[in-house]
C-alpha positions as CSV (number, residue, x, y, z in Angstrom):
1,M,-132.4,-249.9,54.9
2,T,-130.5,-248.4,52.1
3,G,-133.1,-249.7,49.6
4,R,-135.9,-247.9,51.9
5,T,-133.7,-244.4,51.7
6,G,-132.9,-245.1,48.2
7,G,-136.8,-245.7,47.2
8,R,-137.5,-242.6,49.2
9,D,-135.3,-240.7,47.3
10,V,-136.7,-242.0,43.7
11,E,-139.9,-240.8,44.7
12,R,-139.1,-237.3,46.2
13,R,-137.1,-236.9,42.6
14,G,-140.2,-238.0,40.6
15,V,-142.2,-235.6,42.5
16,E,-140.0,-232.6,41.9
17,R,-139.8,-233.3,38.4
18,R,-143.6,-233.5,38.3
19,G,-144.1,-230.4,40.2
20,A,-147.7,-229.3,41.6
21,G,-150.4,-230.2,39.3
22,G,-148.8,-233.1,37.6
23,K,-146.6,-230.5,35.5
24,A,-142.7,-231.2,34.8
25,A,-139.8,-228.7,35.4
26,G,-139.6,-226.2,33.0
27,G,-143.2,-225.2,32.3
28,K,-144.4,-228.7,30.7
29,A,-147.0,-230.7,31.7
30,A,-147.0,-234.5,31.9
31,G,-145.9,-236.2,28.6
32,G,-143.7,-233.2,27.6
33,R,-146.8,-231.0,26.1
34,P,-146.0,-226.8,27.1
35,A,-148.1,-226.2,30.1
36,D,-149.0,-222.8,28.3
37,P,-148.9,-222.7,24.7
38,E,-149.3,-219.4,24.6
39,A,-145.8,-218.5,26.6
40,A,-144.1,-221.0,24.5
41,A,-145.2,-219.6,21.3
42,R,-143.8,-216.2,22.7
43,E,-140.8,-217.6,23.7
44,L,-140.5,-219.2,20.5
45,C,-141.1,-215.9,18.4
46,L,-138.8,-213.9,20.3
47,R,-135.9,-216.1,20.2
48,L,-136.1,-216.3,16.3
49,L,-136.6,-212.8,16.0
50,S,-133.7,-211.8,18.0
51,A,-131.5,-214.0,15.9
52,S,-132.9,-212.1,12.8
53,P,-135.6,-210.4,11.2
54,R,-138.5,-212.4,10.2
55,T,-142.0,-212.3,8.4
56,R,-145.1,-213.1,10.0
57,A,-145.5,-216.1,7.8
58,Q,-142.2,-217.2,8.7
59,L,-143.1,-217.4,12.5
60,A,-146.5,-219.0,11.8
61,D,-145.0,-221.8,10.1
62,A,-142.2,-222.3,13.0
63,L,-145.0,-222.1,15.3
64,R,-147.1,-224.7,13.3
65,R,-143.8,-227.1,13.4
66,K,-143.9,-226.8,16.8
67,D,-147.6,-228.0,17.0
68,V,-149.0,-224.4,18.7
69,P,-152.4,-224.5,18.2
70,D,-153.5,-221.9,15.1
71,E,-155.8,-219.5,17.4
72,V,-152.7,-219.4,20.0
73,A,-150.5,-218.4,17.2
74,D,-152.5,-216.3,15.8
75,R,-153.0,-214.5,18.9
76,V,-149.4,-214.2,19.7
77,L,-148.5,-213.1,16.2
78,S,-151.1,-210.0,16.5
79,R,-150.1,-209.2,19.5
80,F,-146.1,-209.0,18.2
81,T,-147.4,-207.0,15.0
82,D,-149.4,-204.6,17.1
83,A,-146.3,-204.1,19.0
84,G,-143.9,-203.1,16.5
85,L,-141.9,-206.7,16.8
86,I,-143.2,-208.0,13.2
87,D,-142.8,-205.8,10.2
88,D,-143.3,-207.5,7.1
89,E,-143.2,-203.8,5.4
90,A,-140.1,-203.0,6.9
91,F,-138.6,-206.3,6.5
92,A,-139.0,-206.4,2.5
93,R,-137.6,-202.8,2.5
94,S,-134.5,-203.9,4.1
95,W,-134.4,-207.2,2.4
96,V,-134.5,-205.3,-1.3
97,Q,-131.9,-202.7,-0.1
98,S,-129.4,-205.5,1.4
99,R,-129.8,-208.3,-1.1
100,H,-129.4,-206.0,-3.7
101,T,-126.0,-204.5,-2.2
102,G,-125.0,-207.7,-1.2
103,R,-126.2,-209.9,-3.9
104,G,-126.6,-207.7,-7.1
105,L,-130.2,-209.4,-6.9
106,A,-132.7,-207.3,-9.1
107,R,-136.2,-206.9,-8.9
108,R,-137.6,-210.4,-10.4
109,A,-135.2,-212.1,-8.0
110,L,-135.9,-210.0,-5.1
111,A,-139.7,-210.4,-5.3
112,A,-139.7,-214.0,-5.8
113,E,-137.4,-214.4,-2.6
114,L,-140.4,-212.1,-0.4
115,R,-143.0,-214.4,-1.9
116,R,-141.2,-217.4,-1.0
117,R,-141.1,-215.9,2.9
118,G,-144.6,-215.4,2.8
119,V,-144.6,-211.5,1.9
120,A,-147.9,-210.0,0.6
121,D,-147.8,-209.0,-2.8
122,E,-148.4,-205.7,-2.4
123,T,-146.0,-205.5,0.0
124,V,-143.5,-207.1,-2.4
125,S,-144.4,-204.9,-5.2
126,D,-144.3,-201.5,-3.0
127,A,-140.6,-202.9,-1.6
128,V,-139.4,-203.6,-5.1
129,D,-140.5,-200.2,-6.5
130,S,-138.4,-198.5,-4.1
131,L,-135.3,-199.9,-6.0
132,D,-134.0,-196.9,-7.9
133,P,-133.9,-198.2,-11.7
134,A,-130.7,-196.4,-12.2
135,Q,-129.1,-198.1,-9.5
136,E,-130.3,-201.2,-10.8
137,E,-128.5,-200.4,-14.1
138,R,-125.3,-199.7,-12.2
139,T,-125.3,-202.8,-10.1
140,A,-125.8,-204.7,-13.7
141,R,-123.0,-202.9,-15.2
142,A,-121.0,-203.7,-12.5
143,L,-121.5,-207.4,-12.4
144,I,-120.5,-207.7,-15.8
145,D,-117.5,-205.1,-15.6
146,R,-116.1,-207.9,-12.9
147,R,-116.6,-211.0,-15.3
148,L,-115.5,-209.4,-18.6
149,R,-112.1,-210.2,-18.1
150,A,-112.6,-214.1,-17.4
151,T,-114.7,-214.2,-20.5
152,R,-112.5,-212.4,-23.0
153,D,-110.9,-215.9,-24.6
154,L,-114.4,-216.8,-25.8
155,D,-116.1,-215.9,-29.0
156,P,-118.3,-212.4,-28.8
157,V,-121.7,-214.4,-29.0
158,K,-120.5,-217.2,-26.9
159,R,-119.3,-214.6,-24.3
160,T,-122.5,-212.3,-24.8
161,R,-125.1,-215.3,-24.0
162,R,-122.6,-216.2,-20.4
163,L,-122.7,-212.9,-19.5
164,I,-126.6,-212.0,-20.4
165,G,-126.8,-215.3,-18.3
166,L,-125.4,-214.0,-15.5
167,L,-127.8,-211.4,-15.1
168,A,-130.7,-213.1,-15.7
169,R,-130.0,-215.6,-12.6
170,K,-130.1,-212.3,-10.5
171,G,-133.1,-211.3,-11.9
172,Y,-132.8,-208.4,-14.5
173,S,-135.0,-207.9,-17.6
174,P,-133.5,-209.7,-21.1
175,A,-133.5,-206.1,-22.6
176,L,-131.6,-204.3,-19.7
177,S,-129.1,-207.4,-19.9
178,Y,-128.8,-207.1,-23.3
179,R,-128.2,-203.5,-23.1
180,V,-125.7,-203.2,-20.3
181,V,-123.3,-206.3,-21.7
182,N,-123.5,-204.8,-25.3
183,E,-122.5,-201.5,-24.1
184,A,-119.5,-203.4,-21.6
185,L,-118.1,-205.4,-25.1
186,A,-118.7,-202.0,-27.4
187,E,-116.1,-200.3,-24.9
188,E,-113.7,-202.9,-25.3
189,G,-113.7,-202.8,-29.0
190,V,-115.9,-205.7,-29.6
191,T,-117.4,-205.9,-33.0
192,L,-121.6,-206.6,-32.7
193,E,-122.5,-207.5,-36.1
194,D,-122.9,-211.1,-35.2
195,L,-124.1,-210.8,-32.1
196,P,-127.8,-212.0,-31.4
197,E,-130.9,-209.9,-31.4
198,P,-131.9,-208.2,-28.3
199,P,-134.7,-210.0,-26.4
200,P,-138.0,-208.4,-25.7
201,D,-138.3,-207.2,-22.1
């Protein structure tokens, strides 16, 4: 008696899990595949966008990793773009301002980061061109001012190269880096005679 009841319970649970048409609970078909790939794609995109802004290419990569068919991904991404939920131009402009302000990154480094995120070259150019050259120079000088004290025990040549290297890693041009560093050292009274020649921009 107990065995028959237990068997019916197991069978009933199996039916409930599979549901009508052989679909598993949670909207998945037998075998674990999404019952509605487009709905799954929309859900994934919304979840990612709610966490942080994303480019269309980043979302496309995420959908590809989840084995969403390309035609379904393109359709969902196009709808999100039309609705303004995906906007690579706005993303790029915001990225330039936030990363420049927060990390002190210059145009070259910012452009490289945007390209790694799949932003089109034209959009990248427009975004980095929005960065005021005077603002870029002020940020470079602020970065150097924060490091001057820590390098005062070095000889002028080594000190100059280290400070220029700091700016180079953040994407500042060689000529701007050299000028900003030399101006900062000159204000400290450092003799510039033995410093290296300025590099070409």
